[in-house]
Backbone as CSV, one residue per row, in Angstrom:
resi,resn,N_x,N_y,N_z,CA_x,CA_y,CA_z,C_x,C_y,C_z
1,MET,102.320,50.904,87.288,102.105,50.901,88.721,101.325,52.018,89.147
2,ALA,100.259,51.729,89.840,99.347,52.809,90.388,99.915,53.258,91.720
3,ASN,99.613,54.584,91.985,99.932,55.116,93.275,98.739,55.696,93.864
4,ASN,98.734,55.883,95.245,97.568,56.448,95.891,97.814,57.901,96.335
5,LEU,98.726,58.598,95.692,99.062,59.993,95.994,97.875,60.870,95.585
6,PRO,97.292,61.742,96.468,96.296,62.589,95.996,96.850,63.641,95.133
7,THR,96.043,64.153,94.224,96.497,65.254,93.364,96.045,66.571,93.958
8,ILE,97.066,67.419,94.191,96.827,68.748,94.662,97.517,69.753,93.703
9,PRO,96.965,70.897,93.479,97.790,71.892,92.647,99.044,72.412,93.394
10,THR,100.024,72.747,92.577,101.321,73.357,93.228,100.880,74.695,93.767
11,PHE,101.764,75.129,94.597,101.438,76.442,95.319,101.588,77.611,94.291
12,GLY,100.670,78.544,94.502,100.708,79.727,93.689,100.420,80.915,94.649
13,ALA,101.324,81.936,94.670,101.188,82.940,95.676,99.976,83.905,95.434
14,GLY,99.528,84.095,94.145,98.431,84.934,93.857,98.701,86.377,94.425
15,THR,97.679,87.049,94.742,97.673,88.441,95.214,97.972,88.643,96.635
16,ASN,97.766,87.471,97.453,97.914,87.530,98.884,98.808,86.176,99.292
17,PRO,100.106,86.340,99.205,100.897,85.104,99.437,100.731,84.448,100.787
18,SER,100.520,85.283,101.848,100.425,84.749,103.127,99.158,83.865,103.237
19,GLU,98.060,84.368,102.780,96.803,83.697,102.747,96.854,82.451,101.894
20,SER,97.451,82.566,100.643,97.585,81.506,99.723,98.421,80.280,100.421
21,TRP,99.506,80.707,101.080,100.377,79.661,101.765,99.598,79.022,102.782
22,THR,98.782,79.738,103.640,98.050,79.100,104.727,97.055,78.076,104.242
23,HIS,96.378,78.458,103.159,95.423,77.549,102.585,96.034,76.277,101.930
24,TRP,97.163,76.556,101.157,97.854,75.488,100.436,98.435,74.499,101.432
25,LYS,99.007,75.007,102.487,99.621,74.141,103.565,98.516,73.252,104.179
26,GLU,97.322,73.764,104.564,96.370,73.081,105.116,95.877,71.871,104.200
27,ASP,95.599,72.336,102.890,95.256,71.287,101.984,96.243,70.254,101.880
28,TYR,97.477,70.630,101.784,98.576,69.708,101.537,98.676,68.718,102.744
29,LEU,98.633,69.207,103.934,98.752,68.368,105.135,97.580,67.424,105.223
30,GLU,96.427,67.945,104.932,95.203,67.176,104.962,95.227,65.979,103.917
31,ALA,95.654,66.317,102.646,95.710,65.374,101.593,96.588,64.208,101.939
32,PHE,97.724,64.461,102.592,98.660,63.393,102.814,98.638,62.810,104.241
33,GLN,97.694,63.242,105.024,97.594,62.713,106.418,98.854,62.363,107.014
34,TYR,99.692,63.280,107.272,101.127,63.119,107.658,101.361,62.369,108.946
35,ASN,100.353,62.182,109.681,100.607,61.370,110.881,100.968,59.840,110.525
36,GLU,100.589,59.487,109.246,100.782,58.102,108.901,102.038,57.953,107.923
37,VAL,102.704,58.978,107.582,103.807,58.869,106.680,105.116,58.852,107.496
38,PRO,106.070,57.993,107.110,107.387,58.176,107.778,108.034,59.489,107.706
39,GLU,108.656,59.983,108.769,109.282,61.269,108.864,110.225,61.547,107.602
40,LYS,111.050,60.577,107.206,112.000,60.808,106.132,111.258,61.148,104.852
41,SER,110.015,60.626,104.705,109.239,60.871,103.450,108.487,62.249,103.468
42,LYS,108.226,62.753,104.587,107.423,64.025,104.550,108.028,65.156,103.860
43,SER,109.152,65.498,104.115,109.796,66.670,103.542,110.163,66.339,102.039
44,ALA,110.519,65.129,101.799,110.772,64.727,100.368,109.549,64.920,99.540
45,LEU,108.391,64.460,99.952,107.151,64.648,99.308,106.804,66.084,99.139
46,PHE,106.958,66.920,100.158,106.806,68.259,100.098,107.610,68.952,98.970
47,ARG,108.855,68.693,99.027,109.770,69.204,97.941,109.354,68.796,96.567
48,HIS,108.871,67.564,96.458,108.466,67.098,95.148,107.195,67.710,94.629
49,LEU,106.259,67.974,95.509,104.979,68.428,95.107,104.752,70.037,95.222
50,SER,105.656,70.684,95.825,105.397,72.127,96.154,105.354,72.983,94.986
51,GLY,106.113,72.665,93.882,106.096,73.564,92.736,107.285,74.393,92.761
52,GLU,107.562,75.007,91.626,108.766,75.739,91.439,108.957,77.011,92.363
53,GLU,107.842,77.718,92.570,107.838,78.917,93.340,108.321,78.657,94.805
54,LEU,107.750,77.562,95.365,108.257,77.122,96.759,109.664,76.506,96.705
55,LYS,109.927,75.795,95.703,111.276,75.179,95.722,112.346,76.305,95.598
56,LYS,112.184,77.405,94.859,113.080,78.478,94.918,113.292,79.055,96.214
57,LEU,112.198,79.292,96.965,112.280,79.799,98.199,112.964,78.838,99.207
58,LEU,112.719,77.610,99.066,113.256,76.555,99.973,114.711,76.475,99.857
59,ARG,115.204,76.633,98.671,116.673,76.537,98.487,117.473,77.772,99.137
60,ALA,116.586,78.830,99.419,117.220,80.002,100.065,117.304,79.958,101.533
61,PHE,116.500,78.959,102.117,116.544,78.753,103.544,117.769,78.073,104.030
62,ASP,118.185,78.226,105.197,119.359,77.602,105.710,119.107,76.283,106.447
63,LEU,118.577,75.355,105.530,118.233,74.023,106.087,119.138,72.873,105.567
64,LYS,120.188,73.342,104.812,121.096,72.348,104.368,120.493,71.267,103.463
65,LEU,119.427,71.627,102.728,118.710,70.687,101.845,119.740,70.522,100.616
66,ASN,120.374,71.546,100.263,121.267,71.436,99.151,122.493,70.517,99.404
67,ASP,122.716,70.175,100.664,123.822,69.306,101.081,123.389,67.875,101.173
68,GLY,122.146,67.599,100.805,121.598,66.296,100.827,121.216,65.899,102.276
69,CYS,121.050,66.846,103.150,120.620,66.427,104.542,119.325,65.748,104.677
70,GLU,119.234,64.508,105.166,118.041,63.854,105.218,117.449,63.984,106.627
71,ASP,117.907,64.862,107.534,117.414,64.973,108.807,116.471,66.125,108.988
72,VAL,116.240,66.789,107.841,115.267,67.944,107.869,113.941,67.457,107.894
73,THR,113.145,67.834,108.964,111.684,67.382,109.037,110.805,68.328,108.265
74,LEU,109.672,67.710,108.081,108.655,68.716,107.350,108.288,69.811,108.248
75,GLN,108.241,69.581,109.563,107.937,70.690,110.435,108.960,71.851,110.358
76,GLN,110.215,71.606,110.241,111.271,72.554,109.982,111.018,73.346,108.727
77,VAL,110.725,72.675,107.679,110.390,73.237,106.462,109.220,74.112,106.514
78,LEU,108.227,73.740,107.155,106.872,74.553,107.272,107.268,75.729,108.066
79,GLN,108.072,75.565,109.082,108.270,76.806,110.011,109.072,77.788,109.276
80,GLU,109.948,77.444,108.279,110.641,78.420,107.503,109.704,79.193,106.607
81,PHE,108.794,78.506,106.113,107.722,79.279,105.219,106.792,80.089,106.051
82,ASP,106.441,79.617,107.231,105.499,80.317,108.041,106.117,81.728,108.471
């Protein structure tokens, strides 16, 4: 079964994590054209494609993702990283 998901590299902090995050986030949002994706899928796709570095940080945020909360929006996730 073919899918239409664009391929983007996982996040890498490099020598300037803030700048790397800004560019990765812009590429990510553009690649997935999030205005067309159901809200429930947005944060799930982010978690799936973000890479281990961001997943470790995400688990440290107080978003209740570890409790299986499905009401966490992509915007909430992005605000935590910003």
